[in-house]
C-alpha positions in Angstrom: 37.6 -44.0 -15.1 40.2 -41.8 -16.9 41.2 -44.7 -19.1 37.6 -45.2 -20.2 37.3 -41.5 -21.2 40.7 -41.6 -23.0 39.6 -44.6 -25.0 36.2 -43.1 -25.8 37.9 -39.8 -26.9 40.4 -41.7 -29.1 37.6 -43.7 -30.7 35.6 -40.6 -31.3 38.5 -38.8 -32.9 39.2 -41.9 -35.1 35.6 -42.0 -36.2 35.8 -38.3 -37.3 39.0 -38.9 -39.2 37.6 -41.9 -41.1 34.2 -40.3 -41.9 35.1 -36.8 -42.9 35.6 -36.8 -46.6 38.7 -35.3 -48.1 38.0 -32.5 -50.5 38.4 -33.7 -54.0 39.9 -31.1 -56.2 37.7 -31.1 -59.3 36.0 -28.7 -61.5 32.3 -29.5 -61.4 30.5 -29.5 -64.7 31.4 -30.2 -68.3 34.2 -28.9 -70.6 33.1 -29.4 -74.2 35.3 -29.1 -77.3 35.3 -30.1 -81.0 38.0 -32.1 -82.9 38.3 -33.7 -86.3 39.1 -37.4 -86.9 39.2 -38.9 -90.4 37.4 -35.8 -91.8 34.5 -36.2 -89.3 33.7 -33.5 -86.7 33.4 -34.9 -83.2 32.3 -33.3 -79.9 34.5 -34.3 -77.0 33.7 -33.8 -73.3 35.5 -33.8 -70.0 33.0 -34.3 -67.1 34.1 -33.0 -63.6 37.7 -32.7 -64.7 40.5 -32.7 -62.1 41.5 -29.2 -61.1 45.1 -28.0 -60.8 46.4 -30.7 -63.2 47.3 -30.3 -66.8 45.1 -32.5 -69.0 46.4 -33.4 -72.4 43.4 -34.2 -74.7 43.9 -37.8 -75.9 41.8 -37.1 -79.0 44.4 -34.6 -80.4 47.7 -35.8 -78.8 48.9 -38.0 -81.6 51.5 -36.5 -84.0 49.8 -35.1 -87.1 46.4 -34.8 -85.4 44.7 -31.4 -85.8 44.2 -29.5 -82.6 40.8 -29.3 -80.8 38.8 -26.1 -81.2 35.6 -24.3 -80.1 36.0 -24.9 -76.3 33.0 -24.4 -74.1 33.7 -24.2 -70.4 30.6 -25.2 -68.5 32.5 -26.0 -65.2 32.6 -23.9 -62.1 36.3 -23.2 -62.6 38.3 -21.0 -64.9 39.7 -23.2 -67.7 42.9 -22.3 -69.6 43.5 -24.0 -72.9 47.0 -24.3 -74.4 48.1 -24.7 -78.0 50.5 -27.5 -77.2 50.6 -30.6 -75.0 51.6 -30.4 -71.3 50.0 -26.9 -71.0 52.6 -25.2 -73.0 52.4 -22.7 -75.9 49.7 -20.0 -76.4 47.2 -19.8 -73.5 43.6 -18.7 -73.7 41.6 -18.5 -70.4 37.9 -19.3 -70.4 35.7 -18.0 -67.6 33.7 -20.4 -65.4 30.1 -21.4 -66.4 30.0 -19.8 -69.8 33.5 -19.4 -71.2 33.5 -19.9 -75.0 36.2 -19.9 -77.7 35.4 -20.1 -81.4 37.0 -22.2 -84.1 40.0 -20.0 -84.0 41.0 -21.2 -80.5 43.1 -24.2 -81.3 44.4 -26.3 -78.3 45.7 -29.6 -77.2 45.7 -29.3 -73.4 43.7 -27.6 -70.6 44.0 -26.9 -66.9 41.3 -25.9 -64.5 41.8 -23.5 -61.6 41.4 -25.0 -58.1 
């Protein structure tokens, strides 16, 4: 009788472990920015970006590329943009849901609070 209860309890615990989702650390929403390529103005977007991890913007990471500008933070996390790759250089935080930076905010990387 005890063995049956022990096995049942173990199987129940295993089912809970397998079915309970782990919390994904992501900022929900979109982060929108503007960049230039070959003289053309393009709008870039990050959808549900990973939080707590520095994100280098591929669009402006090449040597000689002009930095992105005009960030609009429409995520549920504070976004901090940095003038250099790897979240280095001058930092500008943007509040969650409506943070906005004009053309003067030049950046190449961003990180979202967890």
